[in-house]
Structure formats: C-alpha cells, structure tokens
C-alpha positions as CSV (number, residue, x, y, z in Angstrom):
1,X,-23.2,-21.5,-5.4
2,X,-20.3,-22.4,-3.1
3,X,-21.1,-23.0,0.6
4,X,-18.8,-22.1,3.5
5,X,-18.8,-23.0,7.1
6,X,-17.4,-20.4,9.5
7,X,-16.3,-21.6,12.9
8,X,-17.1,-18.3,14.4
9,X,-20.0,-15.9,13.7
10,X,-19.0,-13.1,11.3
11,X,-19.9,-9.5,11.2
12,X,-22.8,-8.4,8.9
13,X,-20.3,-6.7,6.6
14,X,-18.3,-9.9,6.1
15,X,-21.4,-11.9,5.6
16,X,-22.6,-9.5,3.0
17,X,-19.3,-9.7,1.1
18,X,-19.7,-13.5,0.8
19,X,-23.3,-13.2,-0.4
20,X,-22.3,-10.6,-2.9
21,X,-20.0,-13.2,-4.5
22,X,-22.7,-15.9,-4.4
23,X,-21.1,-17.7,-1.5
24,X,-23.6,-19.1,1.0
25,X,-22.6,-19.2,4.7
26,X,-23.3,-21.5,7.7
27,X,-21.8,-20.1,10.9
28,X,-21.4,-21.4,14.4
29,X,-19.2,-20.4,17.3
30,X,-16.9,-23.3,18.0
31,X,-15.2,-21.6,20.9
32,X,-16.3,-19.1,23.5
33,X,-14.2,-16.9,25.8
34,X,-15.0,-15.7,29.3
35,X,-13.3,-13.0,31.3
36,X,-11.7,-14.0,34.6
37,X,-11.3,-12.0,37.7
38,X,-7.6,-11.1,38.5
39,X,-5.6,-8.7,40.5
40,X,-3.1,-6.2,39.0
41,X,-0.1,-7.1,41.2
42,X,3.6,-7.6,40.4
43,X,3.2,-5.8,37.1
44,X,6.5,-5.3,35.2
45,X,7.7,-2.4,33.1
46,X,6.1,-3.5,29.9
47,X,2.9,-5.3,28.9
48,X,2.3,-8.0,26.4
49,X,-1.0,-8.9,24.7
50,X,-1.4,-11.6,22.0
51,X,-5.2,-11.3,21.6
52,X,-8.0,-8.7,21.8
53,X,-9.7,-11.0,24.4
54,X,-6.9,-10.3,26.9
55,X,-7.3,-6.5,26.3
56,X,-11.1,-6.7,26.7
57,X,-10.7,-8.6,29.9
58,X,-8.2,-6.1,31.3
59,X,-10.6,-3.2,30.5
60,X,-13.1,-4.9,32.9
61,X,-10.6,-4.5,35.8
62,X,-11.5,-1.3,37.8
63,X,-7.8,-0.4,38.0
64,X,-6.8,-0.8,34.3
65,X,-6.1,2.9,33.8
66,X,-3.2,2.6,36.2
67,X,-1.3,0.7,33.5
68,X,-1.6,3.3,30.8
69,X,1.9,4.7,31.5
70,X,3.5,1.4,30.6
71,X,4.8,0.5,27.1
72,X,2.8,-2.2,25.3
73,X,3.9,-5.0,22.9
74,X,1.1,-6.9,21.1
75,X,0.1,-9.3,18.4
76,X,-2.6,-8.3,15.8
77,X,-3.7,-5.0,14.2
78,X,-7.1,-5.1,15.9
79,X,-5.4,-5.6,19.3
80,X,-3.2,-2.6,18.6
81,X,-6.1,-0.5,17.5
82,X,-8.1,-1.3,20.6
83,X,-5.1,-0.5,22.9
84,X,-4.3,2.7,21.1
85,X,-8.0,3.8,21.3
86,X,-7.8,3.3,25.1
87,X,-4.7,5.5,25.4
88,X,-2.0,2.9,25.6
89,X,1.4,3.4,24.0
90,X,2.0,0.4,21.7
91,X,5.8,0.3,21.1
92,X,5.7,-2.7,18.7
93,X,3.1,-5.0,17.2
94,X,3.4,-7.9,14.8
95,X,1.0,-10.4,13.0
96,X,2.4,-13.4,14.9
97,X,3.7,-14.2,18.4
98,X,6.9,-15.7,17.0
99,X,7.8,-12.4,15.4
100,X,7.0,-10.4,18.5
101,X,9.3,-12.8,20.5
102,X,12.0,-12.1,18.0
103,X,11.7,-8.3,18.3
104,X,11.7,-8.4,22.1
105,X,14.7,-10.7,22.2
106,X,16.7,-8.7,19.7
107,X,15.9,-5.1,20.8
108,X,14.2,-5.0,24.2
109,X,15.8,-8.0,26.0
110,X,17.0,-6.0,29.1
111,X,13.5,-5.0,30.1
112,X,10.8,-6.9,32.0
113,X,7.3,-7.9,30.9
114,X,3.9,-8.9,32.2
115,X,2.1,-11.1,29.7
116,X,-1.8,-11.1,29.9
117,X,-2.9,-14.5,28.6
118,X,-5.8,-17.0,28.2
119,X,-5.8,-20.5,29.6
120,X,-5.1,-22.0,26.1
121,X,-2.2,-19.7,25.2
122,X,0.5,-21.3,23.0
123,X,4.0,-21.7,24.2
124,X,5.8,-19.9,21.4
125,X,6.2,-16.5,23.0
126,X,6.9,-17.6,26.6
127,X,9.5,-20.1,25.3
128,X,11.3,-17.4,23.3
129,X,11.4,-15.1,26.3
130,X,12.7,-18.0,28.6
131,X,15.3,-19.0,26.0
132,X,16.7,-15.4,26.0
133,X,16.5,-15.1,29.8
134,X,14.1,-12.2,29.6
135,X,12.3,-11.4,32.8
136,X,8.5,-11.9,32.6
137,X,5.5,-13.1,34.4
138,X,2.0,-14.1,33.3
139,X,-1.5,-13.2,34.4
140,X,-4.4,-15.3,33.1
141,X,-7.2,-12.9,32.4
142,X,-9.6,-15.0,30.3
143,X,-10.5,-18.6,29.5
144,X,-11.4,-20.2,26.2
145,X,-13.9,-23.1,26.2
146,X,-14.5,-25.4,23.3
147,X,-18.2,-25.4,22.2
148,X,-18.2,-28.3,19.7
149,X,-21.2,-29.0,17.5
150,X,-21.9,-31.6,14.9
151,X,-22.3,-30.1,11.4
152,X,-24.6,-32.0,9.0
153,X,-24.6,-29.6,6.1
154,X,-22.2,-30.2,3.2
155,X,-19.7,-27.4,2.7
156,X,-17.0,-26.6,0.2
157,X,-14.8,-24.7,2.6
158,X,-14.3,-24.1,6.3
159,X,-13.0,-20.9,8.0
160,X,-10.8,-21.3,11.0
161,X,-9.6,-18.4,13.2
162,X,-7.6,-20.2,16.0
163,X,-6.0,-23.6,16.8
164,X,-8.7,-24.0,19.5
165,X,-11.4,-23.8,16.9
166,X,-9.7,-26.5,14.9
167,X,-9.6,-28.7,18.0
168,X,-13.3,-28.0,18.7
169,X,-14.4,-28.7,15.2
170,X,-12.6,-32.0,14.9
171,X,-14.1,-33.3,18.2
172,X,-17.4,-34.0,16.4
173,X,-16.6,-33.6,12.7
174,X,-14.2,-34.8,10.0
175,X,-12.6,-32.8,7.3
176,X,-12.7,-34.7,3.9
177,X,-12.2,-32.6,0.8
178,X,-13.2,-29.2,2.1
179,X,-10.7,-26.3,1.6
180,X,-9.6,-24.9,5.0
181,X,-9.1,-21.1,5.1
182,X,-6.9,-20.1,8.1
183,X,-6.3,-16.8,9.8
184,X,-2.7,-17.6,10.4
185,X,0.2,-20.0,10.6
186,X,-0.6,-21.5,14.1
187,X,-4.1,-22.3,12.9
188,X,-2.8,-23.9,9.8
189,X,-0.2,-25.9,11.8
190,X,-3.1,-27.3,14.0
191,X,-4.7,-28.7,10.8
192,X,-1.4,-30.0,9.4
193,X,-0.8,-31.9,12.7
194,X,-4.1,-33.7,11.9
195,X,-2.8,-34.6,8.4
196,X,-5.0,-32.0,6.7
197,X,-3.2,-30.1,3.9
198,X,-5.9,-28.5,1.7
199,X,-5.2,-25.2,3.4
200,X,-5.2,-21.5,2.4
201,X,-3.6,-19.0,4.8
202,X,-4.7,-15.4,4.8
203,X,-2.2,-12.9,3.6
204,X,-2.5,-11.0,6.9
205,X,-4.0,-12.5,10.1
206,X,-7.3,-10.7,10.1
207,X,-10.9,-11.9,9.6
208,X,-11.3,-9.6,6.6
209,X,-8.2,-11.1,4.9
210,X,-9.7,-14.6,5.4
211,X,-12.9,-13.5,3.7
212,X,-10.9,-12.0,0.8
213,X,-9.1,-15.3,0.4
214,X,-12.4,-17.2,0.2
215,X,-13.8,-14.8,-2.4
216,X,-10.6,-14.9,-4.5
217,X,-10.5,-18.7,-4.3
218,X,-14.1,-19.3,-5.4
219,X,-14.0,-16.6,-8.2
220,X,-11.0,-18.4,-9.7
221,X,-12.6,-21.8,-9.0
222,X,-15.7,-20.8,-11.0
223,X,-13.9,-18.9,-13.8
C-alpha cells in the first residue's frame, strides 16, 4: 500500500477515492487562513480574485452586495463557481494568474481594477498590470499563516496545494525521494527553487485533479 501525506486536510470524498485505490493518507494543515477586516472604499470598475479565500472574506463584509454590479475577473474554477453562486458576473476566469494577466492586458487594458488579495500574494499578476500601465489598486482581505509541523511517518508522496504550503513543510521537514504532487505551476516552481524535481503537476489546478494524478501514478507504479 502506498502512503501519501497531504499538506491540507481533504474532503471525505477525496479521502475515500484514495482509500478505494489502496492509498493510505496522512493529512495535516500546513497553512491556515484568517479573514481580515477591511473597508470597501476606492473600488474600481472591475474586481479581481485569485483565490476562494479572498471571495469568502469579502462575503463577510456587510456591504459586499454593493459590488455585485461590477464585472469580475478571477483565477480558479472553484473561485468562479462561488462568485457566480453569489450573483457576480464573471467576465473571465483562468487556471493561472499569469494567464489572467495576459487576458486583461490584451483585451481589457483600458479599464480599472480592484484586486482582493492575501498577505502572501505572488507578484505575477500585479507586475503584469503595472508593466502594461493598467490602473489597479489592492485590498488585503485575508492573511495566510504557516503552521509547520514535523512529520515522522514515511510517505511515498506529498500533496502540495500552494507555494506557502511548500515553504511551511520545508521549515521542519526534508524531501528525499518522495514524489511531490502539485496543484499548479507556481507550487511546482516553489519546489524547483529548493532543487526538488520529482514533481507531478495536476492537469488542471483543482484538488480533485491532484487526487487523480496520485491514483494514476500509483496504479501505473504497481502494475
């Protein structure tokens, strides 16, 4: 039986999928997010979200519904689904921030944006907007904290869902010959920067796709 460590706790459904394929699971949350208080002032024509956490934090603001008339650009299918469910008009969504920056720069560069972010947000999207002289501001609506833990169990693979989780894991642990399964390119790059190259990236940046990659890998591995 293969053993996997997930750096965030998984849904019952995803856990069951692994068990059904004789893959045992150890899981710990290596990061935690906390909503921040913020004011909805100086909001531009369009809104940008690159994570569900930013949307969830916005929904805690008593005045969030005043923004529903604005067009939204976002990263991630789950982020888009949450926004649509709450009545927002999502004009464009992509799997990665770099692709979203490209779309905004090529097609929507004359408009202005408010980017709802976390404290550890990456520079890719803001840099792209700045390069193309696109008007935008940022509101920090949540913070990500590293919750590092030492792992003593021996695992064949490790699941990573963000660059922050990579940083948190490596604070107290080493990666030797484990296969690292990543939700996307930025997470993979965080590992490569630490000279770790035994990496499999999910076909699409969702938790479900990471799980599918794990199952596929270990079925082939044992065949």
